C-alpha positions as CSV (number, residue, x, y, z in Angstrom):
1,M,-82.2,-200.1,-28.8
2,V,-82.9,-202.7,-26.1
3,K,-82.1,-202.2,-22.3
4,L,-81.3,-205.0,-20.8
5,F,-80.7,-206.0,-16.8
6,E,-78.9,-208.3,-14.9
7,Q,-81.4,-211.0,-14.7
8,D,-81.1,-211.2,-18.3
9,I,-77.4,-212.3,-18.6
10,K,-76.8,-215.6,-19.1
11,T,-73.2,-217.0,-18.6
12,T,-72.8,-220.0,-21.0
13,E,-70.0,-222.5,-21.5
14,R,-69.5,-221.1,-24.9
15,K,-66.5,-219.0,-24.3
16,S,-64.2,-217.0,-26.4
17,S,-60.5,-217.6,-26.8
18,K,-60.3,-213.7,-26.3
19,G,-62.3,-213.2,-23.9
20,N,-66.4,-213.4,-22.9
21,Q,-68.7,-210.9,-24.3
22,L,-71.8,-210.0,-22.4
23,K,-74.8,-212.1,-23.2
24,F,-78.1,-211.9,-22.5
25,E,-81.4,-214.0,-23.1
26,R,-85.1,-212.4,-23.1
27,D,-88.3,-213.6,-24.6
28,G,-86.6,-216.2,-27.1
29,F,-83.6,-214.0,-28.3
30,W,-80.1,-214.2,-27.2
31,Y,-78.3,-210.9,-27.2
32,K,-74.2,-210.4,-27.3
33,T,-72.2,-207.1,-27.1
34,D,-69.2,-206.0,-29.1
35,N,-66.2,-207.2,-26.7
36,L,-63.1,-206.4,-28.7
37,G,-64.2,-204.6,-32.3
38,Y,-67.0,-205.5,-34.4
39,E,-68.2,-208.8,-33.4
40,G,-71.8,-207.9,-34.2
41,L,-71.1,-206.9,-37.6
42,S,-69.1,-210.1,-38.5
43,E,-71.9,-212.6,-36.8
44,C,-74.4,-210.6,-39.2
45,V,-72.2,-210.5,-42.4
46,V,-71.8,-214.0,-42.4
47,S,-75.2,-215.0,-41.4
48,S,-76.8,-212.7,-44.4
49,L,-74.0,-214.3,-46.7
50,L,-74.9,-217.8,-45.8
51,H,-78.6,-217.4,-47.6
52,K,-76.6,-217.4,-50.6
53,S,-75.0,-220.8,-50.0
54,S,-76.1,-224.3,-50.5
55,F,-77.0,-224.2,-46.3
56,D,-80.6,-224.3,-45.8
57,E,-81.6,-221.6,-43.7
58,K,-82.2,-224.4,-40.4
59,E,-78.7,-224.9,-40.7
60,F,-77.8,-221.6,-39.7
61,T,-78.3,-219.2,-36.9
62,D,-79.5,-215.5,-38.1
63,Y,-78.3,-212.8,-36.7
64,E,-79.4,-208.8,-36.6
65,P,-77.8,-205.9,-35.6
66,E,-78.7,-204.3,-32.2
67,S,-77.7,-201.9,-30.1
68,I,-78.1,-202.8,-26.0
69,E,-78.0,-200.5,-23.2
70,Y,-76.9,-202.4,-19.8
71,N,-75.8,-200.7,-16.9
72,G,-76.1,-197.2,-18.2
73,I,-73.6,-198.0,-21.3
74,R,-74.8,-198.6,-24.5
75,Y,-72.7,-201.2,-26.6
76,R,-72.9,-202.2,-30.4
77,G,-74.0,-206.0,-30.7
78,C,-76.1,-208.7,-32.5
79,K,-79.3,-210.6,-31.5
80,S,-80.5,-213.8,-32.9
81,H,-84.1,-216.1,-32.2
82,D,-83.0,-219.1,-29.4
83,F,-82.6,-222.0,-32.1
84,T,-82.5,-224.7,-29.8
85,D,-86.6,-225.2,-29.8
86,G,-86.8,-227.2,-26.7
87,W,-83.5,-229.3,-27.1
88,K,-80.6,-228.4,-25.2
89,L,-77.4,-227.0,-26.4
90,I,-74.3,-229.5,-25.3
91,T,-70.9,-227.8,-26.6
92,L,-68.4,-230.7,-27.5
93,E,-66.2,-230.2,-24.7
94,R,-68.8,-230.8,-22.2
95,L,-70.2,-233.5,-24.0
96,F,-67.0,-235.4,-23.8
97,L,-66.2,-234.7,-20.6
98,Q,-69.6,-235.9,-19.3
99,T,-68.9,-239.1,-21.5
100,Y,-65.1,-239.5,-20.8
101,G,-64.6,-237.6,-17.8
102,K,-61.8,-235.6,-20.0
103,S,-61.4,-232.8,-21.6
104,L,-61.7,-232.4,-25.3
105,N,-59.5,-229.5,-25.4
106,R,-56.8,-231.8,-23.6
107,M,-57.5,-234.8,-25.9
108,I,-57.1,-232.8,-29.2
109,Y,-54.0,-231.0,-28.1
110,S,-52.6,-234.3,-27.0
111,T,-52.5,-235.8,-30.6
112,E,-50.3,-234.1,-33.1
113,D,-51.6,-234.8,-36.4
114,H,-53.9,-232.3,-37.6
115,T,-55.8,-235.0,-39.5
116,E,-55.9,-237.5,-36.7
117,R,-57.5,-234.5,-34.6
118,L,-60.2,-234.1,-36.9
119,R,-61.0,-237.9,-37.6
120,L,-61.0,-238.3,-33.2
121,I,-63.5,-235.5,-32.9
122,V,-66.0,-237.1,-35.5
123,D,-65.6,-240.6,-34.7
124,Q,-66.2,-239.9,-31.0
125,T,-68.8,-237.6,-31.5
126,E,-70.9,-239.9,-33.9
127,R,-70.3,-242.9,-31.7
128,I,-71.3,-240.9,-28.1
129,T,-74.4,-239.4,-30.3
130,G,-75.6,-241.6,-33.0
131,I,-75.0,-238.6,-35.4
132,K,-74.3,-240.1,-38.9
133,D,-73.1,-237.0,-40.8
134,F,-70.8,-235.3,-38.3
135,G,-67.8,-235.6,-40.6
136,P,-69.4,-233.4,-43.5
137,Y,-71.2,-231.2,-41.0
138,M,-67.4,-230.3,-39.9
139,N,-66.4,-229.9,-43.4
140,R,-69.0,-227.4,-43.9
141,L,-68.1,-225.7,-40.3
142,L,-64.4,-225.6,-41.6
143,T,-65.0,-224.1,-44.8
144,L,-66.7,-221.1,-43.3
145,D,-64.1,-220.7,-41.2
146,A,-61.2,-220.5,-44.0
147,L,-63.8,-218.4,-46.3
148,F,-64.6,-215.9,-43.3
149,L,-61.3,-216.5,-41.2
150,N,-63.0,-217.4,-38.1
151,E,-60.0,-217.5,-35.8
152,D,-62.2,-218.2,-32.6
153,R,-63.5,-222.1,-33.4
154,H,-62.9,-224.2,-30.3
155,T,-64.1,-227.1,-28.4
156,H,-66.8,-224.5,-26.5
157,N,-68.4,-223.4,-29.5
158,M,-69.0,-226.9,-31.6
159,A,-71.9,-228.2,-30.4
160,V,-74.6,-230.9,-31.0
161,L,-78.5,-230.6,-29.6
162,M,-79.8,-233.2,-26.9
163,N,-83.8,-233.4,-26.3
164,D,-85.1,-235.2,-22.8
165,R,-85.0,-238.5,-24.3
166,K,-80.8,-238.2,-24.8
167,E,-81.4,-238.1,-28.3
168,F,-79.2,-236.1,-30.6
169,R,-79.1,-233.7,-34.0
170,L,-76.9,-231.0,-35.5
171,C,-76.8,-228.0,-34.2
172,P,-77.1,-225.0,-36.3
173,V,-74.1,-223.0,-37.1
174,F,-73.5,-220.4,-35.2
175,D,-70.8,-217.9,-33.4
176,N,-68.9,-216.7,-36.3
177,G,-68.1,-213.4,-34.0
178,G,-64.4,-214.0,-34.1
179,A,-64.4,-214.1,-38.4
180,L,-63.4,-210.9,-40.5
181,L,-60.6,-209.8,-38.4
182,S,-63.5,-208.4,-35.7
183,D,-60.6,-208.2,-32.8
184,T,-59.7,-204.0,-34.0
185,S,-58.4,-203.8,-30.1
186,M,-55.4,-206.2,-29.5
187,D,-55.1,-208.3,-33.1
188,Y,-55.9,-206.5,-35.8
189,P,-56.3,-202.7,-35.1
190,L,-57.8,-200.9,-37.8
191,G,-55.9,-198.7,-40.0
192,R,-52.7,-201.1,-41.0
193,N,-52.4,-203.2,-44.2
194,V,-55.6,-205.6,-44.3
195,Y,-53.6,-207.9,-47.0
196,E,-50.7,-208.3,-44.4
197,Q,-53.1,-209.0,-41.1
198,V,-55.3,-211.7,-43.3
199,E,-51.8,-213.5,-43.6
200,Q,-51.1,-213.5,-39.7
201,V,-54.8,-214.7,-39.2
202,R,-54.6,-218.6,-37.5
203,P,-57.3,-220.9,-36.8
204,K,-56.9,-222.8,-33.5
205,T,-57.7,-226.5,-33.5
206,F,-57.0,-228.6,-36.8
207,G,-53.9,-227.1,-38.5
208,E,-51.3,-224.4,-39.0
209,T,-53.1,-222.5,-41.6
210,F,-57.0,-222.3,-42.6
211,E,-56.0,-223.7,-46.0
212,E,-54.5,-226.9,-44.0
213,Q,-57.9,-227.1,-42.0
214,L,-60.1,-227.1,-45.4
215,E,-57.9,-229.3,-46.7
216,I,-57.9,-232.2,-44.4
217,S,-61.6,-231.6,-43.8
218,E,-62.0,-232.5,-47.4
219,K,-60.1,-235.2,-47.8
220,L,-61.5,-237.0,-45.1
221,Y,-65.5,-235.9,-45.4
222,G,-65.6,-234.4,-49.2
223,S,-66.7,-230.7,-49.7
224,N,-70.4,-230.3,-48.7
225,I,-71.0,-226.7,-49.5
226,S,-71.2,-224.4,-51.9
227,F,-71.8,-220.5,-52.3
228,A,-73.6,-218.0,-54.8
229,Y,-72.9,-214.7,-53.1
230,S,-71.9,-211.8,-55.0
231,E,-69.9,-208.3,-54.8
232,K,-73.5,-206.6,-54.6
233,D,-74.7,-209.0,-52.2
234,V,-71.9,-207.8,-49.9
235,D,-72.7,-204.3,-50.5
236,R,-76.5,-204.8,-49.8
237,T,-75.6,-206.7,-46.6
238,I,-72.8,-204.2,-45.1
239,V,-75.3,-201.2,-45.9
240,K,-78.0,-202.5,-43.5
241,L,-75.5,-202.1,-40.4
242,P,-75.6,-198.4,-39.2
243,D,-73.7,-198.6,-36.1
244,Y,-70.5,-199.6,-37.7
245,S,-68.1,-197.2,-39.4
246,A,-67.1,-196.8,-43.1
247,E,-63.7,-197.8,-42.3
248,E,-64.9,-201.3,-40.6
249,K,-67.0,-202.1,-43.2
250,E,-64.9,-201.4,-46.2
251,R,-62.5,-203.4,-44.2
252,V,-65.0,-206.7,-44.1
253,K,-65.8,-206.0,-47.8
254,E,-62.2,-206.3,-48.7
255,I,-61.4,-209.6,-46.8
256,I,-64.5,-211.3,-48.0
257,L,-64.0,-210.0,-51.7
258,Q,-60.1,-211.5,-51.1
259,T,-60.8,-215.0,-49.4
260,R,-63.9,-215.3,-52.2
261,R,-61.5,-215.4,-55.1
262,K,-58.8,-217.2,-52.9
263,Y,-61.9,-220.2,-52.7
264,G,-63.4,-219.5,-56.0
265,Y,-64.1,-223.3,-56.4
266,L,-66.4,-223.4,-53.7
267,F,-68.7,-220.8,-56.0
268,L,-71.3,-221.6,-58.4
269,S,-70.4,-220.2,-61.6
């Protein structure tokens, strides 16, 4: 367990649509507490399974479970290395606001067509930053969201990295705490039918369903990621997370296996 203090708190623009987690930074590590359920469990499981994918290990953020004590209260949560390596993380919301003086979130929702929303983000991000492969990057991101049911992907947690010379590069994938029905306090209480809840969960930005988002991104930019994790890999991952209940772990496993079957074409045979 790590004991953290007020001076370690970091307020960031990387907000959640469901309220902000406590976030801390100390000695090159970021820490996040669970806020509405088992966000730390989701972060750790998703990042662990990404090791069984075509992602390079530098292309995503690794999360580890961590018990966090703050102000005399113990929280479940997770930690990750600071991946910025001297670069500055710039959310797309901030990037567009600084460039155009307009909120990207407002620009998106004033565009009714979901395909045009994604095309707008990709084209304008590439124009501002000079990054040439932002479309395939967004396909990988939206593939992960479909596979792990991340309902909290929005303009404050899509980002690029910028250095002191205002050069840009792709940002490692981060912030999957909203995946796997982690919100057990409000929207997806434990004890209810998981298959019904899976049908209820919806993405935020580029479609009415995860299938629609994924289909749009594949039509525009192709399919740019594959996976190779098995049920045994899921079991090995979950057993490493002692702070979470058997009911939480079983639900997470059930969701992962269900979406694995649904998107079987993404998996290496």
